[in-house]
C-alpha positions as CSV (number, residue, x, y, z in Angstrom):
1,X,0.0,0.0,0.0
2,X,3.0,2.3,0.4
3,X,4.3,1.7,-3.1
4,X,4.7,4.9,-5.2
5,X,3.0,3.3,-8.2
6,X,-0.1,1.2,-7.6
7,X,-2.0,-0.5,-10.4
8,X,-4.5,-3.3,-10.9
9,X,-6.0,-4.9,-7.9
10,X,-3.9,-3.0,-5.3
11,X,-5.1,0.3,-6.7
12,X,-8.8,-0.8,-6.6
13,X,-8.3,-1.9,-3.0
14,X,-6.8,1.4,-2.0
15,X,-9.8,3.3,-3.6
16,X,-12.4,1.1,-1.9
17,X,-10.7,1.3,1.5
18,X,-10.0,5.0,1.4
19,X,-13.5,5.8,2.8
20,X,-12.8,3.8,6.0
21,X,-10.6,4.7,8.9
22,X,-8.5,1.6,9.4
23,X,-5.8,1.4,12.1
24,X,-3.5,-1.6,12.3
25,X,-3.1,-3.0,15.8
26,X,-0.6,-5.8,16.7
27,X,-2.0,-9.0,18.2
28,X,-1.5,-9.4,21.9
29,X,0.4,-12.5,23.1
30,X,-1.8,-15.2,24.6
31,X,-0.5,-16.3,28.0
32,X,-0.3,-20.0,28.8
33,X,-2.4,-19.6,32.0
34,X,-5.3,-18.2,29.9
35,X,-5.5,-21.4,27.9
36,X,-5.3,-23.4,31.1
37,X,-8.1,-21.4,32.7
38,X,-10.2,-21.8,29.6
39,X,-9.9,-25.6,29.6
40,X,-10.4,-25.8,33.4
41,X,-13.7,-23.9,33.2
42,X,-15.0,-26.5,30.7
43,X,-14.0,-29.7,32.4
44,X,-16.1,-32.8,31.7
45,X,-18.0,-34.3,34.6
46,X,-17.8,-37.9,33.4
47,X,-14.1,-37.7,32.5
48,X,-12.2,-41.0,33.1
49,X,-8.4,-40.9,33.0
50,X,-6.6,-43.2,30.7
51,X,-5.2,-46.4,32.1
52,X,-1.5,-46.8,31.0
53,X,-1.0,-50.0,32.8
54,X,0.2,-52.7,30.4
55,X,1.6,-55.8,32.1
56,X,2.9,-57.5,29.0
57,X,5.8,-55.2,28.2
58,X,7.5,-57.6,25.8
59,X,4.3,-58.1,23.7
60,X,4.5,-56.0,20.5
61,X,1.3,-56.8,18.7
62,X,-2.0,-58.6,19.4
63,X,-4.3,-59.6,16.5
64,X,-7.1,-62.1,15.8
65,X,-6.6,-64.2,12.7
66,X,-9.6,-66.0,11.2
67,X,-8.7,-69.1,9.2
68,X,-11.0,-69.8,6.3
69,X,-10.5,-73.4,5.3
70,X,-12.7,-73.1,2.3
71,X,-10.7,-70.2,0.9
72,X,-7.4,-71.9,1.6
73,X,-8.6,-74.9,-0.6
74,X,-9.8,-72.7,-3.4
75,X,-8.3,-72.8,-6.9
76,X,-7.6,-69.5,-8.7
77,X,-8.2,-68.8,-12.4
78,X,-6.7,-65.8,-14.2
79,X,-7.9,-65.1,-17.8
80,X,-7.1,-62.5,-20.5
81,X,-7.6,-61.8,-24.2
82,X,-5.6,-59.8,-26.6
83,X,-5.5,-58.6,-30.3
84,X,-2.7,-57.3,-32.4
85,X,-1.6,-57.0,-36.1
86,X,-0.6,-60.7,-36.3
87,X,-3.8,-62.3,-34.8
88,X,-6.0,-62.8,-31.8
89,X,-5.5,-64.9,-28.8
90,X,-6.8,-65.8,-25.3
91,X,-5.0,-67.2,-22.3
92,X,-5.9,-68.6,-18.8
93,X,-3.8,-69.7,-15.9
94,X,-5.1,-72.1,-13.3
95,X,-3.3,-72.1,-9.9
96,X,-3.8,-74.9,-7.4
97,X,-3.8,-74.3,-3.6
98,X,-0.3,-75.8,-3.6
99,X,0.9,-73.2,-6.1
100,X,1.0,-75.4,-9.2
101,X,0.3,-73.5,-12.4
102,X,-1.6,-75.0,-15.4
103,X,-1.6,-72.9,-18.6
104,X,-4.2,-72.7,-21.3
105,X,-4.1,-70.7,-24.5
106,X,-6.0,-70.6,-27.8
107,X,-6.1,-68.6,-31.1
108,X,-9.3,-67.0,-32.3
109,X,-10.0,-67.2,-36.0
110,X,-13.2,-65.2,-36.1
111,X,-14.0,-61.5,-35.8
112,X,-14.7,-60.3,-32.2
113,X,-14.5,-57.3,-29.9
114,X,-12.1,-57.0,-27.0
115,X,-14.8,-57.7,-24.5
116,X,-15.9,-60.8,-26.4
117,X,-12.3,-62.0,-26.2
118,X,-12.3,-61.6,-22.4
119,X,-15.5,-63.7,-22.2
120,X,-13.9,-66.3,-24.5
121,X,-10.9,-66.5,-22.2
122,X,-13.1,-66.8,-19.1
123,X,-15.2,-69.6,-20.6
124,X,-12.1,-71.5,-21.8
125,X,-10.6,-71.4,-18.3
126,X,-13.9,-72.3,-16.5
127,X,-14.4,-75.3,-18.8
128,X,-10.8,-76.5,-18.1
129,X,-11.5,-76.2,-14.4
130,X,-14.7,-78.2,-14.8
131,X,-12.8,-81.1,-16.5
132,X,-10.7,-81.3,-13.3
133,X,-13.8,-81.6,-11.1
134,X,-12.9,-78.6,-9.1
135,X,-15.8,-77.2,-7.0
136,X,-14.3,-74.1,-5.3
137,X,-12.9,-71.4,-7.6
138,X,-11.8,-67.8,-7.6
139,X,-11.8,-66.1,-11.0
140,X,-9.7,-63.1,-11.7
141,X,-9.7,-60.8,-14.7
142,X,-8.5,-57.4,-15.7
143,X,-11.7,-56.4,-17.5
144,X,-13.9,-54.5,-15.1
145,X,-16.8,-54.8,-17.5
146,X,-16.7,-58.6,-17.7
147,X,-16.1,-59.1,-13.9
148,X,-18.9,-56.8,-12.8
149,X,-21.4,-58.1,-15.4
150,X,-20.8,-61.6,-14.1
151,X,-21.2,-60.4,-10.5
152,X,-24.5,-58.9,-11.5
153,X,-23.5,-55.4,-10.5
154,X,-23.5,-54.0,-14.0
155,X,-26.2,-54.5,-16.6
156,X,-25.4,-56.3,-19.9
157,X,-27.0,-54.4,-22.8
158,X,-24.8,-55.4,-25.7
159,X,-26.6,-58.2,-27.6
160,X,-23.2,-59.8,-28.4
161,X,-22.4,-60.2,-24.7
162,X,-25.8,-61.3,-23.4
163,X,-25.2,-64.9,-24.8
164,X,-21.7,-64.9,-23.3
165,X,-22.9,-63.9,-19.8
166,X,-25.8,-66.5,-20.0
167,X,-23.3,-69.3,-20.9
168,X,-21.0,-68.4,-18.0
169,X,-23.9,-68.3,-15.5
170,X,-24.9,-71.8,-16.7
171,X,-21.4,-73.1,-16.3
172,X,-20.9,-71.8,-12.8
173,X,-23.9,-73.7,-11.5
174,X,-21.6,-76.8,-11.4
175,X,-19.5,-75.2,-8.6
176,X,-20.1,-75.2,-4.9
177,X,-18.6,-71.8,-4.5
178,X,-17.2,-69.4,-7.2
179,X,-16.3,-65.7,-6.9
180,X,-15.3,-63.2,-9.6
181,X,-12.7,-60.5,-8.7
182,X,-11.3,-57.6,-10.6
183,X,-7.5,-57.7,-11.0
184,X,-5.3,-54.8,-12.3
185,X,-3.6,-55.5,-15.6
186,X,-0.1,-55.3,-14.2
187,X,-1.0,-58.2,-11.8
188,X,-2.4,-60.4,-14.6
189,X,0.8,-60.7,-16.6
190,X,0.9,-64.4,-17.0
191,X,-2.5,-64.7,-18.6
192,X,-1.8,-61.7,-20.8
193,X,1.5,-63.2,-21.9
194,X,-0.2,-66.4,-22.9
195,X,-2.9,-64.5,-24.9
196,X,-0.2,-62.5,-26.6
197,X,1.8,-65.7,-27.4
198,X,-1.2,-67.3,-29.0
199,X,-2.0,-64.3,-31.1
200,X,1.5,-64.1,-32.5
201,X,2.2,-67.7,-33.3
202,X,1.0,-69.1,-36.6
203,X,-0.4,-72.6,-36.3
204,X,-2.5,-74.7,-38.7
205,X,-3.7,-77.2,-36.1
206,X,-3.8,-77.8,-32.4
207,X,-0.4,-77.8,-30.8
208,X,0.4,-79.6,-27.6
209,X,3.0,-77.5,-25.7
210,X,4.5,-78.8,-22.5
211,X,4.1,-76.5,-19.4
212,X,6.6,-73.6,-19.3
213,X,9.2,-73.8,-16.6
214,X,10.4,-70.4,-15.5
215,X,13.8,-70.0,-13.7
216,X,15.3,-67.0,-12.1
217,X,19.1,-66.3,-12.6
218,X,20.8,-64.0,-10.1
219,X,24.2,-64.2,-11.8
220,X,25.7,-63.9,-15.3
221,X,26.1,-67.1,-17.3
222,X,29.9,-67.0,-17.4
223,X,30.0,-66.4,-13.7
224,X,28.1,-69.7,-13.2
225,X,30.6,-71.4,-15.5
226,X,33.5,-70.1,-13.2
227,X,31.8,-71.6,-10.2
228,X,31.6,-75.0,-12.0
229,X,35.3,-74.9,-12.9
230,X,36.2,-74.2,-9.3
231,X,34.3,-77.3,-8.1
232,X,36.3,-79.4,-10.5
233,X,39.7,-78.0,-9.5
234,X,40.8,-77.0,-6.0
235,X,42.8,-74.1,-7.4
236,X,41.1,-70.7,-7.7
237,X,39.9,-69.4,-11.1
238,X,42.9,-67.0,-11.4
239,X,45.5,-69.7,-11.0
240,X,46.6,-69.8,-14.7
241,X,46.5,-66.1,-15.4
242,X,50.3,-65.5,-14.9
C-alpha cells in the first residue's frame, strides 16, 4: 500500500478502503495460563483418566486371525484376451492351492471385440476347471466390465455379450462356490503373456506344448561357469593367469 506506483488490484483496493478509517493493531500475546483457565472452566463431569497399565511389556502386537478353510482350498483362475496385427488370442492360468500352475491358450480365427475375447478366455478357463472336477474357484480378470457383469452389479446391454454372460452363468452352476474378482492389468501378466503368445504364433492345427518352466538367474552365465570350474579344481579361477 506504500508503493509509489499502484495499479491493478492494489489500486482498486486502495480506492475502496480509502473511505474507511483503518488502524493496524498488533495482536497481543496469549499467555499459557489463559488457555489453562479456559480448559479448566469447561471440564467434563464424566471424564475418566486413561489407564496406561500394560503388564505384557514384551508383547509388541495382538491380533485375531480368522482361518477360512474353504478359501485356503480354493483354486484360482486368471484369464485375459488380446489382439494385435498378427492375430487374436486368449489365455488362462489355473493355480492350485499348492501353487502349481496350469496354462491354457487358444487362437481366435473369427471377428470379435475386446470384451468378447475376455469372455472367450473366461469360458475357456472355466471349462478347463470343470474337467478337473474342481468345486471351489476364484476367478480373476483385468476387464472390469466382464467381472462386474458376471457379478450382477453392471447391466449387460450389448446383444453380443448377453449370450456370453448367460453361458457363464450356466457353467458356474456346477461349482459349490465361485467368486469373480477384478485384477489390475499389471497383476495379470501371466494370462496376458499367454494370450499374446497365442495371437503371435501361426499354427494350422492344435499344438500340444509342455508346461513352461520359468527359472530366475541371479548371476551372469559366465560367472556360473566359473563356479563350476572351481568345483572341478581345488585351485582358484585366477590360478593360470600368470
